[in-house]
C-alpha positions in Angstrom: -17.3 1.9 -35.8 -19.4 3.6 -33.2 -21.5 2.1 -30.5 -25.2 2.9 -30.1 -26.2 5.2 -27.2 -28.2 3.1 -24.8 -28.7 5.9 -22.3 -27.5 6.2 -18.7 -26.2 3.2 -16.9 -28.3 1.3 -14.4 -25.6 1.4 -11.8 -26.1 5.0 -10.8 -23.7 7.9 -11.1 -19.9 7.2 -11.6 -17.8 7.4 -8.4 -16.5 10.8 -7.4 -13.3 11.9 -5.8 -13.2 13.8 -2.6 -11.3 17.0 -3.2 -9.2 16.7 0.1 -8.4 13.0 -0.2 -4.8 13.5 -1.5 -4.1 16.3 0.9 -5.2 14.3 3.9 -3.0 11.3 2.8 0.0 13.5 2.2 -0.4 15.2 5.6 -0.8 11.8 7.3 2.4 10.4 5.7 4.4 13.6 6.4 3.3 13.5 10.0 4.8 10.1 10.4 8.0 10.7 8.5 8.9 14.4 8.8 6.9 16.5 11.3 4.6 15.0 13.9 2.8 18.3 14.4 0.9 17.7 11.1 -0.8 14.6 12.7 -3.7 16.4 14.4 -4.5 18.3 11.2 -4.6 15.1 9.2 -6.8 13.5 11.9 -9.3 16.3 12.0 -9.4 16.8 8.2 -9.8 13.0 7.7 -12.7 12.8 10.2 -14.4 15.8 8.6 -14.0 14.3 5.1 -15.2 10.8 6.1 -18.3 12.5 7.7 -18.9 14.3 4.4 -18.5 11.1 2.4 -20.9 9.2 4.7 -23.6 12.0 4.6 -23.4 12.6 0.9 -24.8 9.2 -0.2 -22.5 9.1 -3.2 -19.7 6.6 -3.9 -16.3 8.1 -3.5 -13.4 6.3 -5.0 -10.8 7.7 -2.6 -12.4 6.8 0.7 -9.4 4.5 1.4 -7.0 7.3 0.9 -8.9 9.5 3.3 -9.0 6.7 5.9 -5.3 5.9 5.5 -4.4 9.6 6.0 -6.6 9.8 9.0 -5.1 6.7 10.6 -1.6 8.0 9.9 -2.6 11.2 11.7 -3.9 9.3 14.7 -0.8 7.2 15.0 1.5 10.3 14.6 -0.5 12.2 17.2 -0.3 9.4 19.7 3.4 9.0 19.2 3.9 12.7 19.5 2.0 12.8 22.8 3.9 9.8 24.1 7.2 11.5 23.4 6.1 14.8 25.0 5.0 12.8 28.1 8.4 11.1 28.3 10.1 14.4 28.0 8.0 15.8 30.8 8.7 12.8 33.0 12.4 13.1 32.3 12.3 16.9 33.0 10.6 16.3 36.3 12.9 13.5 37.5 16.2 14.9 36.3 15.4 18.6 36.5 14.0 18.2 40.0 17.1 16.3 41.1 19.4 18.9 39.6 17.5 21.7 41.3 17.7 19.9 44.7 21.4 19.2 44.4 21.1 15.5 43.9 23.9 15.3 41.4 26.6 16.9 43.5 30.0 15.2 43.3 
């Protein structure tokens, strides 16, 4: 049995998928788990994709994936910068003491 064709729906076009949504989410998760240097890339790609989604006027079904990948990238970037800052502080404190002869026995 076939259904009659009533024409297009009254709800507008069907939701679309942003082409970089999965890539942004994967980069964000990998930046937290494997390699923190991927965090800034996920952050910038996620911001660009969200800007494209907002300006397009269409409904995208993977906006949550893009947002999650962006947030993972932001968290990973902040953690990476904190670790780099701690390394620099330790280098200045312990490296300076070693250069000045502070650890002589």
